[in-house]
C-alpha positions in Angstrom: 160.8 50.6 140.8 159.4 52.8 138.0 157.3 54.8 140.5 160.5 56.2 142.0 161.4 57.7 138.6 158.2 59.5 138.0 158.5 63.3 137.9 155.5 65.7 137.9 154.9 67.3 134.5 155.7 70.9 133.8 153.1 73.3 132.7 154.3 73.1 129.1 154.2 69.3 129.1 150.6 69.4 130.5 149.7 71.9 127.7 151.2 69.6 125.1 148.9 66.7 126.3 145.8 69.0 126.3 146.5 70.1 122.7 147.2 66.5 121.7 143.9 65.4 123.3 142.0 68.0 121.4 143.7 67.1 118.1 143.1 63.3 118.5 139.4 63.9 119.4 138.9 66.2 116.5 140.6 63.7 114.2 138.4 60.9 115.5 135.3 63.0 114.6 136.7 63.9 111.2 137.7 60.3 110.4 134.2 59.0 111.3 131.7 61.7 110.2 133.9 64.1 108.3 132.8 67.0 110.5 134.2 68.6 113.7 132.1 70.5 116.3 134.6 71.9 118.9 131.7 73.5 120.9 130.0 70.2 121.6 130.3 69.1 125.2 131.2 65.6 124.1 134.1 67.0 122.2 135.4 68.8 125.3 134.9 65.8 127.5 136.6 63.5 125.0 139.6 65.9 124.6 140.1 66.0 128.4 139.9 62.2 128.7 142.4 61.6 125.9 144.7 64.3 127.3 144.7 62.5 130.7 145.4 59.1 129.1 148.3 60.6 127.1 149.7 62.4 130.1 149.8 59.2 132.1 151.2 57.2 129.2 153.9 59.8 128.5 154.9 60.0 132.2 155.2 56.2 132.3 157.3 55.9 129.2 159.4 58.8 130.3 160.0 57.0 133.6 161.1 53.9 131.8 163.6 55.9 129.7 165.0 57.8 132.7 167.8 56.2 134.8 167.6 56.3 138.5 169.9 58.8 140.1 172.7 57.3 142.1 172.3 57.5 145.8 168.7 58.4 145.7 166.6 55.5 147.2 163.2 54.9 145.6 160.0 53.6 147.0 159.8 49.9 147.4 163.5 49.1 147.3 163.5 47.4 150.7 160.5 45.3 149.8 162.2 44.3 146.6 165.2 43.2 148.6 163.1 41.1 150.9 161.4 39.4 148.1 164.4 39.0 145.8 165.2 35.4 146.5 164.6 33.1 143.5 164.1 36.0 141.1 167.5 37.4 142.0 169.1 34.0 141.3 167.4 33.8 138.0 168.4 37.3 137.1 172.0 36.6 138.0 172.0 33.4 135.9 170.6 35.4 133.0 173.2 38.1 133.4 176.0 35.5 133.4 174.6 33.9 130.2 174.1 37.3 128.5 177.7 38.2 129.5 179.1 35.1 127.9 177.1 35.7 124.7 178.3 39.3 124.7 181.9 38.3 125.0 181.7 35.9 122.1 179.8 38.5 120.0 182.4 41.2 120.6 185.2 38.7 119.8 183.8 38.5 116.2 185.3 40.6 113.5 183.4 43.8 112.6 181.7 42.1 109.6 180.6 39.2 111.8 179.1 41.6 114.3 176.9 43.0 111.6 176.1 39.8 109.6 175.3 37.4 112.5 172.6 39.6 114.1 171.2 40.3 110.6 170.9 36.5 110.0 169.1 36.2 113.3 166.7 38.9 112.2 166.1 37.2 108.9 165.4 34.0 110.8 162.7 35.8 112.7 161.3 37.1 109.4 161.6 33.8 107.5 158.0 32.5 108.2 156.6 35.6 106.6 159.1 35.5 103.7 158.0 31.9 103.0 154.4 32.8 103.3 154.6 35.7 100.9 157.1 34.3 98.3 157.3 35.0 95.4 156.4 38.5 96.7 153.6 41.0 96.4 153.3 43.4 93.4 151.5 46.7 93.9 149.1 48.3 91.4 151.5 51.2 90.6 154.5 48.9 90.2 152.7 46.9 87.6 152.0 50.1 85.6 155.7 51.0 85.9 156.9 47.6 84.7 154.4 47.6 81.9 155.6 51.0 80.6 159.2 49.6 80.6 157.9 46.9 78.3 156.4 49.5 75.9 152.8 49.1 77.1 150.8 52.4 77.5 149.8 53.5 80.9 148.5 56.7 82.6 147.2 57.8 79.2 150.7 58.1 77.8 151.6 56.7 74.4 153.2 53.3 74.2 157.0 53.4 74.4 157.1 56.4 76.7 157.6 56.6 80.5 155.4 58.7 82.6 156.9 60.8 85.4 153.8 60.3 87.5 156.0 57.9 89.6 159.7 58.4 90.1 161.5 57.5 86.9 164.4 55.9 88.8 162.0 53.4 90.3 160.6 52.6 86.9 164.1 52.0 85.6 165.0 49.7 88.5 161.8 47.7 88.4 161.7 47.4 84.6 165.4 46.5 84.4 164.9 43.7 87.1 162.0 42.3 85.0 164.1 42.4 81.8 167.0 40.7 83.7 164.7 37.9 84.7 163.6 37.5 81.1 167.2 37.5 79.9 168.6 35.0 82.5 165.6 32.8 83.2 163.1 33.5 80.5 160.7 34.8 83.1 160.4 38.4 84.2 159.0 37.4 87.6 162.2 35.5 88.4 164.1 38.8 88.4 161.4 40.5 90.5 161.3 37.7 93.1 165.1 37.5 93.4 165.1 41.3 94.0 162.5 41.0 96.7 164.6 38.5 98.6 167.7 40.6 98.2 165.7 43.6 99.4 164.9 41.7 102.6 168.5 40.8 103.2 169.7 44.4 102.7 167.0 45.8 105.0 168.0 43.3 107.7 171.6 44.4 107.4 170.6 48.1 107.5 168.3 47.7 110.5 171.0 45.7 112.3 173.4 48.6 111.5 170.9 51.0 113.1 170.9 49.0 116.3 174.7 48.8 116.4 175.0 52.5 115.9 172.7 53.2 118.8 174.6 50.8 121.0 177.9 52.4 120.0 177.1 56.1 120.5 174.9 55.7 123.6 176.0 56.0 127.2 177.6 52.8 128.5 174.9 50.3 129.4 172.1 52.5 128.2 173.3 52.4 124.6 173.5 48.6 124.6 170.1 48.3 126.1 168.5 50.6 123.6 170.2 48.8 120.7 169.0 45.4 122.0 165.4 46.8 122.4 165.5 48.2 118.8 166.8 44.8 117.5 164.0 42.9 119.2 161.4 45.3 117.8 162.8 45.2 114.2 163.0 41.4 114.4 159.6 40.6 115.8 157.3 43.3 114.4 155.8 41.7 111.3 155.4 45.0 109.5 159.0 44.9 108.3 159.0 41.5 106.5 155.5 42.0 105.2 156.4 45.3 103.6 159.8 44.2 102.4 158.3 41.2 100.6 156.6 43.7 98.3 158.0 45.5 95.2 156.9 49.1 95.4 158.6 52.5 95.2 158.4 53.0 99.0 160.3 49.8 99.8 163.0 50.7 97.4 163.2 54.2 98.9 163.5 52.7 102.4 166.8 50.9 101.3 168.4 54.3 100.8 166.5 56.2 103.5 167.6 54.0 106.5 171.4 54.4 106.1 170.9 58.0 105.2 169.1 58.5 108.4 172.0 57.1 110.4 174.5 59.2 108.6 172.5 62.4 109.2 172.3 61.5 112.9 176.1 60.9 113.0 176.6 64.3 111.3 174.5 66.0 113.9 176.1 64.1 116.8 179.6 65.1 115.7 178.6 68.7 115.1 179.3 68.3 111.3 182.8 67.0 111.9 181.9 63.7 110.3 181.7 65.6 107.0 185.5 66.2 107.2 185.9 62.6 105.9 185.6 62.7 102.1 184.4 59.1 102.1 181.6 59.9 104.6 180.6 63.1 102.8 180.5 61.3 99.5 178.4 58.4 101.0 175.9 60.9 102.5 175.6 62.7 99.2 175.0 59.4 97.2 172.4 58.2 99.7 170.7 61.6 99.7 170.5 61.5 95.9 169.0 58.0 95.9 166.5 58.9 98.6 165.5 62.0 96.7 165.0 60.1 93.4 163.0 57.1 94.7 159.9 58.9 96.0 158.3 62.3 95.2 158.4 63.5 98.8 161.9 62.0 99.3 163.4 65.0 97.4 162.0 67.5 99.8 162.7 65.5 103.0 166.4 64.9 102.1 167.2 68.4 100.8 165.4 70.2 103.6 167.0 68.1 106.2 170.5 68.7 104.7 169.7 72.4 104.7 169.1 72.2 108.4 172.5 70.6 109.2 174.4 74.0 108.9 172.2 75.3 111.7 173.8 72.9 114.2 175.1 74.8 117.2 177.7 74.1 119.9 176.3 71.8 122.6 175.6 73.2 126.0 178.2 71.0 127.6 180.8 71.5 124.9 183.5 74.1 124.6 182.8 76.8 122.0 185.8 75.7 119.8 184.3 72.2 119.6 181.4 73.5 117.5 181.2 73.3 113.7 183.5 75.6 111.7 182.6 77.6 108.7 184.1 75.0 106.5 182.0 72.3 108.1 178.8 74.3 107.4 179.9 74.8 103.8 180.4 71.1 103.4 176.8 70.5 104.6 175.5 73.2 102.3 177.4 71.7 99.4 175.9 68.3 100.1 172.4 69.7 100.0 173.2 71.7 96.8 174.6 68.7 95.0 171.7 66.6 95.9 169.2 69.1 94.7 171.0 69.8 91.4 171.4 66.1 90.6 167.8 65.2 91.6 166.0 68.2 90.0 168.2 69.0 87.0 170.9 66.5 86.0 169.0 63.2 86.3 165.7 64.4 84.7 167.7 65.9 81.8 169.7 62.7 81.4 166.7 60.4 81.1 164.2 62.6 79.4 165.3 62.0 75.8 166.6 58.4 75.9 163.6 57.0 77.8 161.0 59.3 76.2 159.9 60.6 79.6 156.6 62.5 79.5 156.5 65.2 82.2 153.3 65.2 84.3 151.7 68.4 85.3 151.9 69.4 89.0 148.4 68.2 89.8 149.7 66.7 93.1 150.1 70.2 94.4 146.4 70.9 93.9 145.2 67.7 95.7 144.3 69.5 99.0 142.9 72.7 97.4 140.7 70.8 95.0 139.4 68.6 97.9 138.5 71.8 99.7 136.7 73.1 96.6 134.7 69.8 96.4 133.6 70.2 100.1 132.6 73.8 99.3 130.5 72.5 96.4 128.8 70.2 98.9 128.2 72.7 101.5 127.5 75.9 99.4 126.6 74.8 95.9 124.9 78.1 95.1 127.5 80.5 96.5 129.9 80.5 93.6 130.3 83.1 90.8 130.3 82.3 87.1 134.0 83.4 87.0 134.9 81.1 89.9 133.0 78.2 88.3 134.7 78.7 85.0 138.2 78.8 86.6 137.5 75.5 88.4 136.1 73.8 85.4 139.0 75.0 83.2 141.6 73.3 85.4 139.9 70.1 86.7 138.4 67.2 84.8 135.5 66.9 87.3 133.4 70.1 86.9 132.1 72.1 89.9 128.5 71.0 89.5 129.5 67.3 89.7 132.0 67.6 92.7 129.4 67.2 95.4 128.4 63.8 94.0 132.0 62.7 93.7 133.2 64.0 97.0 134.8 61.4 99.2 136.1 63.1 102.4 139.0 60.7 102.8 140.2 60.3 99.2 140.9 62.9 96.7 141.1 60.6 93.7 137.4 60.9 92.7 137.8 64.6 92.4 141.3 65.3 91.0 142.6 62.9 88.4 146.2 62.0 87.2 146.3 65.2 85.2 144.8 68.7 84.9 142.6 69.7 82.1 144.4 72.9 81.5 147.5 73.6 83.6 147.7 77.2 82.3 144.6 78.0 84.3 146.0 77.2 87.7 146.6 80.8 88.6 143.0 81.7 88.0 141.8 78.7 89.9 144.0 79.6 93.0 142.5 83.1 93.0 139.0 81.6 92.8 139.9 79.1 95.6 141.2 81.9 97.9 138.1 84.1 97.2 135.7 81.2 98.0 137.7 80.3 101.1 137.4 83.8 102.5 133.6 83.5 102.2 133.3 80.1 103.8 136.5 79.0 105.6 134.5 76.4 107.6 134.2 74.2 104.5 137.9 74.3 103.8 138.7 73.5 107.5 136.3 70.5 107.5 137.7 69.2 104.2 141.3 69.5 105.3 140.5 67.9 108.7 138.8 64.9 107.0 141.5 64.4 104.4 144.3 64.5 106.9 142.5 62.8 109.8 144.0 59.4 109.3 147.4 60.6 110.5 145.9 61.7 113.9 142.8 59.6 114.6 142.6 56.5 116.7 139.4 55.4 115.1 137.9 55.8 111.6 134.8 55.1 109.4 134.2 51.4 108.6 133.4 52.3 105.0 136.3 51.4 102.7 134.8 53.1 99.7 137.3 54.2 97.0 135.3 54.2 93.7 132.6 56.8 94.5 131.7 59.7 96.7 130.5 59.2 100.3 127.7 61.3 101.6 127.8 62.8 105.1 124.5 61.1 105.9 126.0 57.8 105.0 129.0 58.4 107.2 126.7 59.4 110.1 124.8 56.2 109.8 128.0 54.1 109.8 129.6 56.1 112.7 128.4 53.7 115.5 130.4 50.9 113.8 133.6 53.0 113.7 136.7 50.8 113.7 140.3 51.4 115.0 142.5 53.3 112.6 145.1 50.6 111.9 147.9 50.1 109.4 146.6 48.2 106.4 149.1 46.3 104.3 148.9 45.2 100.7 149.7 41.5 100.9 147.6 40.2 98.0 148.7 41.2 94.5 147.1 44.2 92.8 147.2 43.9 89.1 146.7 47.0 87.0 145.1 46.8 83.5 148.4 47.6 81.7 150.2 45.0 83.7 147.5 42.4 83.0 148.6 42.5 79.3 151.9 40.9 80.3 152.4 37.2 81.1 150.4 36.4 84.3 152.2 37.2 87.6 152.2 34.1 89.7 150.8 34.4 93.2 150.7 32.5 96.4 147.2 33.0 97.7 147.4 30.5 100.5 150.6 31.9 101.9 149.2 35.5 101.5 146.1 34.5 103.4 148.3 33.2 106.3 150.2 36.5 106.3 146.9 38.4 106.5 145.9 36.2 109.4 149.2 36.9 111.2 148.8 40.6 110.8 145.2 40.2 111.9 146.5 38.5 115.1 148.6 41.4 115.9 145.7 43.8 115.3 143.4 41.9 117.6 145.8 41.0 120.4 145.8 43.3 123.5 149.0 45.3 123.9 150.3 44.2 120.5 147.4 45.9 118.8 148.7 49.3 120.0 151.7 49.0 117.6 149.3 48.6 114.6 147.6 52.0 115.2 148.6 54.5 112.5 148.4 57.5 114.7 150.8 56.0 117.2 153.6 56.5 114.7 152.4 59.6 112.9 151.2 61.7 115.9 151.3 60.2 119.4 154.9 59.1 119.4 156.1 62.4 117.8 154.1 64.3 120.5 155.8 62.2 123.2 159.2 63.3 121.8 158.0 66.9 122.0 156.8 66.1 125.6 160.3 64.9 126.4 161.9 68.0 124.8 159.7 70.2 127.0 161.0 68.6 130.2 163.0 71.3 132.1 166.7 70.8 132.3 168.0 68.7 135.1 168.8 70.6 138.2 172.4 71.5 139.0 174.4 68.6 140.5 171.9 66.0 139.3 173.2 62.9 137.5 170.0 62.5 135.6 170.3 63.6 132.0 168.1 66.4 130.9 166.4 65.9 127.5 167.1 69.4 126.4 170.8 69.0 127.0 171.3 65.6 125.3 170.7 65.9 121.6 171.2 68.6 118.9 167.9 69.8 117.5 169.0 68.7 114.0 168.3 65.1 115.1 164.6 65.9 114.7 164.9 67.3 111.1 164.2 64.0 109.2 161.2 63.3 111.5 159.7 66.8 111.1 160.1 67.0 107.4 158.9 63.4 106.9 155.8 64.1 109.0 155.0 67.3 107.0 155.4 65.3 103.8 152.3 63.3 104.7 150.0 66.3 104.4 150.0 66.8 100.6 148.9 63.2 100.0 145.5 62.3 98.5 144.6 59.8 101.3 145.4 59.3 105.0 142.5 57.2 106.3 143.4 53.7 105.1 140.5 53.0 102.8 143.2 51.2 100.8 146.8 50.2 101.7 148.2 53.2 99.9 147.7 55.4 103.0 149.7 53.0 105.2 152.5 52.8 102.7 153.1 56.5 102.9 154.0 56.3 106.6 156.0 53.2 106.9 159.2 55.2 107.2 158.0 56.1 110.7 158.4 52.5 111.9 162.2 53.2 111.6 162.5 56.9 112.4 160.4 56.9 115.5 162.1 54.0 117.3 165.5 55.2 116.2 164.8 58.7 117.6 163.3 57.3 120.9 166.4 55.0 121.3 168.7 58.0 120.9 166.7 59.9 123.5 166.9 57.0 125.9 170.6 56.4 125.6 171.6 60.1 125.4 174.5 60.0 122.9 177.6 61.8 124.0 177.9 64.9 121.8 180.3 66.9 123.9 183.2 64.5 123.2 182.5 64.4 119.5 185.7 66.2 118.8 187.7 63.4 120.4 190.1 62.2 117.6 189.6 58.5 118.4 185.8 58.8 118.5 185.8 60.9 115.3 187.8 58.3 113.5 185.4 55.6 114.6 182.4 57.6 113.4 184.0 58.4 110.0 184.9 54.8 109.5 181.4 53.6 109.9 
């Protein structure tokens, strides 16, 4: 029974739950009323309640992931034996059937072992694929395609390409539309065909993730974790819904998923996988593609690759099994090549031929400018003339208008696509720092509200995106707070530049059914937990930290200790991806953009949990046969 595998939490684990409870409670307040009062008795009580719930949930999941130690009887075993009877017979029949299926599966050639499960996954996705065909187009994607056709967008002249979105994405989407025009006389044919291919590729990649976990995990545990992953990827409708869209994040995911597996394999083999030129080249190519397909992808990939040389010898491995200086140099070279191509070579290659117009770095000022707007709301008279002038010089919305435009959960009404005068950023940052020293409370409240969507379990019911939201208005709506759930773009979003092209055909009836299906998951007990944003962006990562804080297994125990199982580099993609959420202009899903930013977590979190559950063997990574299998992947 599960009860027999429960272990009392350590002091550090209890502290993690207490901190998590306080963060969730604070985020709930910030996401509903845009204000936090940590000295309120209700805040303290709520924090303790959430901490207790998280502790119980974490211990339960940890027990499910922990194998029973051989020879140690657990409570209820005799009772289970007495009541086995029919259930035991059914279980035996199921095991025989599963064994027969497994034998046939392993008899297939390697390609068949990848393709057949992928076809099964596509079969599970097929109802949603049919519902959403010919595919959903996002607002930003329409702008990118329109620019490729010479239509002005983002205030740029016709015939130029804005770098507001990754240029590689614009090239891909625009070329697909042109290909549809050339082959079928209809740009949408090219886009719809790409969306279907995108679904097929993602099914193959997710199947590859499952097979990787099954291959590297402990016997039995790895196969079970791989099957559990496959069931999740096949049945959770978030994957086909998102992959039936054409947007930069779905394209990015096609490169990110195999890159994630290759990073894990590099960490598992203590960098020895990089000794294969084919593997090293593949990792570099995928790193470049992941870096060029989203703005944050560059930082996530390069920073993760920079962490690889920090891989150390495992606690159970011999010192000479660790990475050599040459291995570390290979990892550094991979990071350097990725950074040089993504930051220098590619921009220089496309700037002239495509007339790329460089955007200013207004994205870097999203959070500071949102803090300034909250300051204008809380302390409108405590600002000097020099500070006001510095703000007005940089931002299109002047200081005196910021309070009226301030939306605690969306920075778009305050900071636009560009800065009024980028040369004034230095003066603005000095003014920003000076104002923050006088009233840090306003900055804290602004930051908490803007980022609350990644941590909160509930949020305001007001989905207002075209104007400011007053704090009084939020307080009145707070009793109607709703769960903070993932919100998908299923219906088409047509931008004004894209509307100048031939109409994009839609399937409103099918899209309505897809909305209804997602609504079913959001309203069904147990299933609805998987639709909570914070489950993926905060709660699950904190559980991984909880597992990491579990003390090492005692000497002589057969139970694997979390801290002895995986190299720390395994966590690098997750850590950097989580940090990449913070500079965004939205977190509470007032519109689907917020949920789009975190969909990578639906792959990274289950993958990391599966690796923790099956405890990949890293001590034998230097075994020649295992190394050959890993490099051949």
